[in-house]
MDTraj code that builds the backbone (N, CA, C; nanometers):
import mdtraj as md
import numpy as np

residues = "UNK UNK UNK UNK UNK UNK UNK UNK UNK UNK UNK UNK UNK UNK UNK UNK UNK UNK UNK UNK UNK UNK UNK UNK UNK UNK UNK UNK UNK UNK UNK UNK UNK UNK UNK UNK UNK UNK UNK UNK UNK UNK UNK UNK UNK UNK UNK UNK UNK UNK UNK UNK UNK UNK UNK UNK UNK UNK UNK UNK UNK UNK UNK UNK UNK UNK UNK UNK UNK UNK UNK UNK UNK UNK UNK".split()
xyz = np.array([
    [13.8217, -1.7891, 5.2691],
    [13.7342, -1.7743, 5.1544],
    [13.6231, -1.8786, 5.1607],
    [13.5111, -1.8430, 5.1033],
    [13.3943, -1.9307, 5.1012],
    [13.3940, -2.0107, 4.9702],
    [13.3708, -2.1393, 4.9798],
    [13.3664, -2.2237, 4.8611],
    [13.2484, -2.1855, 4.7731],
    [13.2759, -2.1703, 4.6444],
    [13.1720, -2.1380, 4.5470],
    [13.0900, -2.2639, 4.5199],
    [12.9587, -2.2532, 4.5240],
    [12.8705, -2.3697, 4.5088],
    [12.8817, -2.4357, 4.3724],
    [12.9093, -2.3603, 4.2674],
    [12.9269, -2.4134, 4.1328],
    [12.8095, -2.5030, 4.0913],
    [12.6905, -2.4480, 4.0944],
    [12.5704, -2.5249, 4.0637],
    [12.5665, -2.5744, 3.9194],
    [12.6370, -2.5073, 3.8300],
    [12.6409, -2.5526, 3.6906],
    [12.7379, -2.6692, 3.6732],
    [12.8340, -2.6816, 3.7648],
    [12.9338, -2.7870, 3.7554],
    [13.0464, -2.7567, 3.6579],
    [13.0454, -2.6382, 3.5960],
    [13.1446, -2.6046, 3.4932],
    [13.2206, -2.4757, 3.5231],
    [13.2077, -2.4214, 3.6403],
    [13.2639, -2.2899, 3.6703],
    [13.4155, -2.2919, 3.6820],
    [13.4754, -2.1799, 3.6473],
    [13.6187, -2.1594, 3.6666],
    [13.6468, -2.1019, 3.8054],
    [13.5403, -2.0690, 3.8809],
    [13.5523, -2.0102, 4.0146],
    [13.5552, -2.1199, 4.1204],
    [13.6519, -2.1115, 4.2118],
    [13.6635, -2.2094, 4.3203],
    [13.6090, -2.1545, 4.4522],
    [13.6396, -2.0281, 4.4828],
    [13.5945, -1.9687, 4.6082],
    [13.5932, -1.8175, 4.5953],
    [13.5355, -1.7529, 4.6973],
    [13.5228, -1.6077, 4.6936],
    [13.5200, -1.5525, 4.8347],
    [13.5454, -1.4233, 4.8446],
    [13.5388, -1.3522, 4.9721],
    [13.4760, -1.2153, 4.9456],
    [13.3687, -1.1863, 5.0158],
    [13.2983, -1.0596, 4.9979],
    [13.3450, -0.9583, 5.1013],
    [13.3615, -0.8345, 5.0577],
    [13.3921, -0.7222, 5.1454],
    [13.2958, -0.6095, 5.1091],
    [13.3002, -0.5025, 5.1854],
    [13.2064, -0.3924, 5.1638],
    [13.2115, -0.3396, 5.0210],
    [13.3307, -0.3146, 4.9701],
    [13.3468, -0.2516, 4.8391],
    [13.4170, -0.3395, 4.7367],
    [13.4223, -0.4700, 4.7614],
    [13.4971, -0.5552, 4.6693],
    [13.4568, -0.7023, 4.6821],
    [13.5056, -0.7779, 4.5853],
    [13.4919, -0.9237, 4.5857],
    [13.6281, -0.9801, 4.5475],
    [13.6757, -1.0753, 4.6262],
    [13.7996, -1.1449, 4.5946],
    [13.7584, -1.2826, 4.5423],
    [13.8150, -1.3221, 4.4285],
    [13.7761, -1.4476, 4.3650],
    [13.8988, -1.5353, 4.3433],
    [13.8886, -1.6612, 4.3880],
    [13.9927, -1.7606, 4.3592],
    [13.9389, -1.8507, 4.2493],
    [14.0180, -1.8633, 4.1441],
    [13.9801, -1.9470, 4.0314],
    [14.0394, -2.0870, 4.0481],
    [13.9946, -2.1800, 3.9667],
    [14.0398, -2.3187, 3.9771],
    [14.1900, -2.3342, 3.9548],
    [14.2527, -2.2409, 3.8833],
    [14.3975, -2.2466, 3.8624],
    [14.4755, -2.1880, 3.9806],
    [14.4043, -2.1565, 4.0897],
    [14.4582, -2.1019, 4.2147],
    [14.4932, -1.9538, 4.2076],
    [14.4724, -1.8876, 4.0945],
    [14.4930, -1.7435, 4.0878],
    [14.3814, -1.6745, 4.1659],
    [14.4147, -1.5610, 4.2270],
    [14.3193, -1.4854, 4.3071],
    [14.3206, -1.3405, 4.2596],
    [14.2012, -1.2881, 4.2303],
    [14.1872, -1.1505, 4.1836],
    [14.0924, -1.0737, 4.2740],
    [14.1241, -0.9472, 4.2934],
    [14.0394, -0.8577, 4.3705],
    [13.9664, -0.7648, 4.2739],
    [13.8350, -0.7679, 4.2778],
    [13.7504, -0.6808, 4.1959],
    [13.6871, -0.5793, 4.2897],
    [13.7199, -0.4510, 4.2696],
    [13.6714, -0.3462, 4.3594],
    [13.5704, -0.2564, 4.2894],
    [13.4953, -0.1819, 4.3700],
    [13.4012, -0.0839, 4.3137],
    [13.4733, 0.0126, 4.2217],
    [13.5900, 0.0582, 4.2630],
    [13.6635, 0.1577, 4.1862],
    [13.7130, 0.1010, 4.0534],
    [13.7691, -0.0187, 4.0544],
    [13.8269, -0.0760, 3.9329],
    [13.7226, -0.1403, 3.8426],
    [13.6251, -0.2051, 3.9018],
    [13.5293, -0.2849, 3.8256],
    [13.3933, -0.2195, 3.8082],
    [13.3658, -0.1189, 3.8902],
    [13.2352, -0.0531, 3.8878],
    [13.1452, -0.1114, 3.9955],
    [13.0784, -0.0247, 4.0682],
    [12.9975, -0.0706, 4.1812],
    [12.8820, -0.1602, 4.1376],
    [12.8209, -0.1339, 4.0227],
    [12.7117, -0.2189, 3.9749],
    [12.7632, -0.3592, 3.9439],
    [12.8819, -0.3682, 3.8852],
    [12.9402, -0.4997, 3.8568],
    [12.9739, -0.5747, 3.9845],
    [13.0283, -0.5053, 4.0826],
    [13.0626, -0.5704, 4.2100],
    [12.9358, -0.6188, 4.2800],
    [12.8302, -0.5381, 4.2785],
    [12.7021, -0.5822, 4.3379],
    [12.6521, -0.7087, 4.2698],
    [12.6588, -0.7120, 4.1371],
    [12.6130, -0.8300, 4.0631],
    [12.7011, -0.9510, 4.0928],
    [12.8305, -0.9289, 4.1041],
    [12.9218, -1.0383, 4.1368],
    [12.8917, -1.0961, 4.2743],
    [12.8591, -1.0102, 4.3697],
    [12.8236, -1.0575, 4.5042],
    [12.6980, -1.1433, 4.4996],
    [12.5990, -1.0994, 4.4234],
    [12.4744, -1.1748, 4.4098],
    [12.5016, -1.3117, 4.3476],
    [12.5782, -1.3141, 4.2407],
    [12.6089, -1.4397, 4.1725],
    [12.6953, -1.5311, 4.2588],
    [12.7880, -1.4729, 4.3331],
    [12.8735, -1.5532, 4.4215],
    [12.7896, -1.6247, 4.5268],
    [12.6993, -1.5542, 4.5884],
    [12.6132, -1.6143, 4.6902],
    [12.5172, -1.7173, 4.6301],
    [12.4713, -1.6921, 4.5066],
    [12.3799, -1.7852, 4.4400],
    [12.4513, -1.9127, 4.3965],
    [12.5821, -1.9028, 4.3717],
    [12.6581, -2.0208, 4.3317],
    [12.6494, -2.0541, 4.1846],
    [12.6055, -1.9603, 4.1040],
    [12.5912, -1.9869, 3.9608],
    [12.6072, -1.8581, 3.8807],
    [12.6879, -1.8635, 3.7756],
    [12.6997, -1.7517, 3.6829],
    [12.8153, -1.6565, 3.7068],
    [12.8899, -1.6731, 3.8139],
    [12.9962, -1.5773, 3.8463],
    [13.1089, -1.5797, 3.7438],
    [13.1584, -1.6965, 3.7095],
    [13.2669, -1.7064, 3.6124],
    [13.2283, -1.6495, 3.4772],
    [13.1082, -1.6793, 3.4333],
    [13.0584, -1.6276, 3.3058],
    [13.0468, -1.4760, 3.3095],
    [12.9951, -1.4224, 3.4204],
    [12.9827, -1.2777, 3.4354],
    [13.1195, -1.2101, 3.4324],
    [13.2155, -1.2672, 3.5024],
    [13.3502, -1.2106, 3.5046],
    [13.4081, -1.2093, 3.3632],
    [13.3997, -1.3206, 3.2928],
    [13.4526, -1.3276, 3.1558],
    [13.3880, -1.2242, 3.0645],
    [13.2595, -1.2036, 3.0787],
    [13.1862, -1.1144, 2.9889],
    [13.1976, -0.9664, 3.0264],
    [13.2168, -0.9347, 3.1547],
    [13.2041, -0.7959, 3.1985],
    [13.3245, -0.7334, 3.2678],
    [13.4006, -0.8089, 3.3434],
    [13.5069, -0.7474, 3.4246],
    [13.6406, -0.8211, 3.4184],
    [13.6592, -0.9032, 3.3193],
    [13.7775, -0.9884, 3.3120],
    [13.9083, -0.9132, 3.3374],
    [13.9256, -0.7989, 3.2748],
    [14.0503, -0.7226, 3.2910],
    [14.0322, -0.5995, 3.3792],
    [13.9148, -0.5835, 3.4389],
    [13.8865, -0.4661, 3.5234],
    [13.9037, -0.4986, 3.6718],
    [14.0067, -0.5712, 3.7056],
    [14.0316, -0.6058, 3.8458],
    [14.1222, -0.4999, 3.9085],
    [14.1136, -0.4878, 4.0405],
    [14.1986, -0.3930, 4.1124],
    [14.3429, -0.4423, 4.1191],
    [14.3566, -0.5733, 4.1458],
    [14.4913, -0.6319, 4.1481],
    [14.4823, -0.7833, 4.1505],
    [14.5908, -0.8444, 4.1059],
    [14.6032, -0.9891, 4.1177],
    [14.6693, -1.0163, 4.2517],
    [14.6023, -1.0913, 4.3365],
    [14.6543, -1.1194, 4.4700],
    [14.7599, -1.2284, 4.4626],
    [14.7307, -1.3308, 4.3838],
    [14.8318, -1.4356, 4.3539],
    [14.7911, -1.5165, 4.2365],
])
top = md.Topology()
chain = top.add_chain()
for i, resn in enumerate(residues, 1):
    res = top.add_residue(resn, chain, resSeq=i)
    for name in ("N", "CA", "C"):
        top.add_atom(name, md.element.get_by_symbol(name[0]), res)
traj = md.Trajectory(xyz[None], top)
């Protein structure tokens, strides 16, 4: 997984992994969730990828838009 830049300094996101149709996110509590096009919506996954690469806003976006729309909890 790639370390999240956390430019705000307050993010709950620690790292992420991008795939063609999904984003896997590791949070600071070590939980890992998979957000897929099917479960979260392709527009949301595209936005999550953009925010993940930018290093800012991913945790806030997840809380506001896809918090419970994950494909599965990995751990």
